[in-house]
C-alpha positions in Angstrom: 0.0 0.0 0.0 1.3 3.4 -1.0 2.1 5.5 2.1 1.0 9.1 2.6 3.7 11.7 3.0 2.5 14.1 5.7 5.1 16.9 5.5 8.7 17.9 5.1 11.1 20.5 6.4 14.8 21.0 6.0 16.4 17.8 7.2 13.4 15.6 7.7 10.3 14.1 6.1 7.2 12.6 7.8 5.8 9.5 6.1 2.7 7.8 7.6 3.4 9.8 10.8 7.0 8.4 11.0 9.8 10.9 10.9 12.9 10.2 8.8 16.1 12.4 9.1 17.7 11.2 5.9 16.9 10.9 2.2 14.5 8.1 1.6 13.3 5.7 -1.2 9.7 4.6 -1.1 9.5 1.3 -3.0 6.5 -0.1 -4.9 5.4 -2.1 -2.0 5.3 1.0 0.2 8.5 0.1 2.2 10.6 3.2 3.1 14.3 2.7 3.0 17.3 5.0 3.4 18.7 6.3 0.2 22.2 5.0 -0.6 23.8 8.3 -1.6 27.3 6.7 -1.9 26.2 5.0 -5.2 26.0 8.4 -6.8 28.8 10.1 -4.8 31.3 7.5 -6.0 30.4 8.2 -9.7 29.6 11.9 -9.8 31.5 13.2 -6.8 28.3 14.4 -5.2 25.1 13.1 -3.7 23.2 15.9 -5.5 23.4 14.1 -8.8 21.6 10.7 -9.0 23.6 8.3 -11.1 22.6 5.4 -13.3 24.0 3.0 -10.7 21.8 4.5 -8.0 18.7 4.5 -10.2 19.3 0.8 -11.0 19.6 0.0 -7.3 16.0 0.9 -6.5 14.2 0.8 -9.9 11.5 -1.9 -10.0 10.3 -3.3 -13.3 6.6 -2.6 -12.7 7.2 1.1 -11.9 5.3 3.4 -14.2 6.5 6.6 -12.5 9.4 7.8 -10.3 8.7 10.9 -8.2 11.8 12.6 -7.1 11.9 15.3 -4.4 14.9 17.3 -5.4 15.4 18.9 -2.0 13.8 21.9 -0.2 15.4 24.2 -2.7 15.5 21.9 -5.7 19.2 21.2 -5.9 19.2 17.4 -6.6 19.2 16.3 -10.3 19.9 13.1 -12.3 22.7 12.3 -14.7 21.7 12.0 -18.4 22.4 8.3 -18.2 19.9 7.9 -15.4 17.3 9.8 -17.3 17.9 7.7 -20.4 17.5 4.5 -18.4 14.1 5.6 -17.1 13.1 6.6 -20.6 14.2 3.3 -22.1 12.1 1.5 -19.4 9.0 3.6 -20.1 9.1 5.0 -16.6 7.9 8.6 -16.3 10.1 10.9 -14.3 8.5 13.6 -12.2 11.1 15.8 -10.4 10.2 18.8 -8.3 11.3 20.4 -5.1 10.6 18.1 -2.2 7.5 20.0 -0.9 6.0 20.0 -4.4 7.0 16.3 -5.1 5.1 15.4 -1.9 1.9 16.7 -3.4 2.6 14.8 -6.7 3.3 11.7 -4.7 0.2 11.9 -2.6 -1.9 12.5 -5.7 -0.3 9.7 -7.7 -1.7 6.2 -8.4 -0.1 2.9 -7.9 3.1 1.7 -9.5 5.1 4.7 -8.3 8.5 4.8 -6.6 9.7 7.9 -4.7 13.1 9.3 -3.9 13.0 12.3 -1.5 16.0 14.5 -0.7 15.4 16.2 2.6 18.0 18.9 2.7 19.1 21.5 0.0 
């Protein structure tokens, strides 16, 4: 079941009334897991650019959409290779600042994965 995201502020996000103090991935089954920033940091030199390796680590074949909260100020982005991978797999990318991405997430249907950056 897809969890509801209640709110966010700099450094945290509340999902189904549970507070997380790190970036998170919400999987297709609704499980919330900590984002592995190192997968992108090792390739791009920063955790503010999501790499192909990181996308592959949480992408699920039945996903129709990935909603990405790019941070409170919208700093996070994806490498071109990561965008190409999603396109090749017919997975729509919706990337907005985290507060706006929460609205998109909560209004979305099933078969959606989320990545939410909670700081910048």
